[in-house]
Phi, psi and omega in degrees: 000132186220127176262143175235119181296137177261354181168189184232147172270125177253113184232178177273001187257112181267336183240134177304331180290336180271350185278129180302149181276339176224147175298135181231156182293335186268003178285148173292153176289159178226176185236135171261122182256109180275151171292139188307331181295340181265000183305321178299338177291351178272357183302128181078359167289148186224158173301135178091348179284146173267135178225163174255125177255126175261129181239160171252108186279083192294343181262000184282157173278149180245013179245021180259127180237341173222146181197172176262118183306136180058021179061027181275113183291344180280347182267148178288162176297142177234147169296144188299332181283357176257013182227170174254023177303140175288341180276110187195163183308316177234099188283073178266126177265140182238117187225119174270122188227166176246133180281124182264328185195144174232129174215117180056243184260012186246131178238120174270122183229169181200137347265146181228112188262074177223161179285148177310141182063030170289129180295140176258130184260325183196162176226129182226144175291146177290126179287136180064045179306147184306139176286147174304340179277104188252357183102340179301325183297343179289337188247333185232147179290158173305325181293321178293319179295317178295332181292322175291321178302314182290323179297319181297315178301313180300315180294324176293321180295328180268005176080013178279342176232146172215144180058234181249014183279169178081168179201157183225150177205161169216157185242142172227102182061235183266014178243147180233127173263122184220151179294150179283164173293134172075025181249138180288134183280350182288332187219051177300144173231169180306322180291353177265014179241154177229155175246130183237146172277124185295324184283308186272340185073008178282153179269126182263332180203158182080179183277195181297128181289166177311147178295345178264017182298325180301321177296318178297315181296321180295321178299312180297324181290326183266346183226096183296342178281350182282118177253347182201152179225137175236121175254112182239172180237076182288123186297317184291320176296319179294322177300311182296327178292341181257352184269134177054235180277005179077015178284127185291310185226119174261333182265102184242021185277343176288138177299321180296325176292316179301315181292319184287320184290347180290336181261011184255118172258175186211139175234150181291166182293132179220164182294129177304137177080002183278157177297325180297318176296316179302312182292321181295318176291321177301317177299316180297330182293342175296331185248329188240148175264359175218133180229120180269128177260111186307133178066011188227304184161194186236136172241127183234143178234148183201183181286331175221171185290332174298319179293320177297319179291320174306316179296318177299314182296319180299316183288326176291326176299311177300321179295318177299318175298320177298312181299313181298319179298315180297319180295320177295320179294320179295319180295321179298316181294323180293321179295322180296319183276354179270000000 
């Protein structure tokens, strides 16, 4: 019996100890680099499709037959065939992922929990792939669903989303339509959305909601004017928060800046998806329509999702102007001192 690698998985994980044991929505996307001879095998695969990637976990041990799942000492021993451990007689990895992009011999997928340069053995389509009918349509109109799809695409085109980060939602009465965990905003489909009950926080339709769903619910509970929420990752704003003393805006002489910054609140760095972050942002939403989360991103609320995205774009545009102004001033000072 002989396996032949068809390519390599390129990921951010260089050490097996740092590699997640299961695929998660907050993981970065990664790339499968196929050997050129196998490029014809990608014909008719499409962006947004779910596939199963088979890998050869070359760094795994092959002499492990019993273990404690997830290395948890509190768990009883299990036979290796009763676990998903990479350590097994034949360390074949089985990963269901979503295709984010295909270009020549490169496939960008998410989530793939393997060490960098792990050999890829095969790629197969998911049998009985999820139907576009996810149950969401029972609660929200096609217009509501399409508004989130378009907002995701718009934010991705403007650099407010990358990979699978960020999340979007809108509210209708006591129901919330929100993006699922681990879905790329560039190509949202109905199956990438969930419906949640605002009061109980339970999921009524669709798959697992974004890990930041608690933050969205807290905003809606504390600010009745909020009809939609956009959590984006604006690069210029994030850069300003990490530069020097971390002051977001020093240049406030523009009328647009003065007006926009009145509605901008800020919370300290907290763990993404945590209850503390959800409560902190929810509290700020009583007073502000935009909340910057240090080291994390920007959350904007408005009557509809277009308004929330407008607010995010406006603040990122001002942040880009701030970054450019600081660079030009720094260059001018350097020239004066030379």
